[in-house]
C-alpha angles and dihedrals in degrees: 000000000000092000091053093049091046090050093053091046093048091048091050095044093048091050092047095043096101091049096043096044109015095163093052092046092049091049089058092061118190090337087069091069090063092047092050091046090050091050090050091049092050089048090054091048091051091048092052094046092044095047095046094046099046119107116241109265113179115227104161141346112254115227116259091234091054094094092062094049091043092058092049092047091048092056089053092044093052091047092050093048089054095041092069090070100026133105090231126124089242091070093068095046098061127054097206109021096158095047090045087052090053090051091052090046090051095047092046092054092046087055092063104028118065100172130104097251090056092048091052096044103038095030091047094050092043089052089048090055093048093048090046091055091050093047093047093047091052093048095044109025097172114025124180109270118235111245122198138055132137143206088263089055090050091051092048090050091050093049093046090047092053093046093048091045090053090048092049091049089049092052090050090051091047089052090051098256114123105210099191132076122255104053 
């Protein structure tokens, strides 16, 4: 359990580093990007090791309908994660599309996983995203809104979302986790 918790904390701390310690981050210059990226990568590694090695500890029983809603939420989460860097019209409509995508991803996984490792991982990253939105909104109350986007950008985002969703489902199946109802 400790590896999982450390991974979530390292992920969060690395992402918040420039807001927690802006002078230290600025003093690192461009080299700081590599250090932050390395910390995030180590955080991900610790989360994977911690999640996979934790014993099953039951916390709650997920609802039977959760799989259906999870798949729908995951499509939206993948689209939102991509919208942050897309040329779609959706990008300009939401202030934090990527963080909102992480929140949906987190909630969708909590709908189908009722064990302690899932609560720590998905709940922890969902909490990180919520806190990040609050911190960013306080630091930058009125950012410049992105203008642009087109129907072509929307179509590209949709195609990329569907391809990535299929790839994510394939990885889940490869790992032995069937992500669809009826099995």
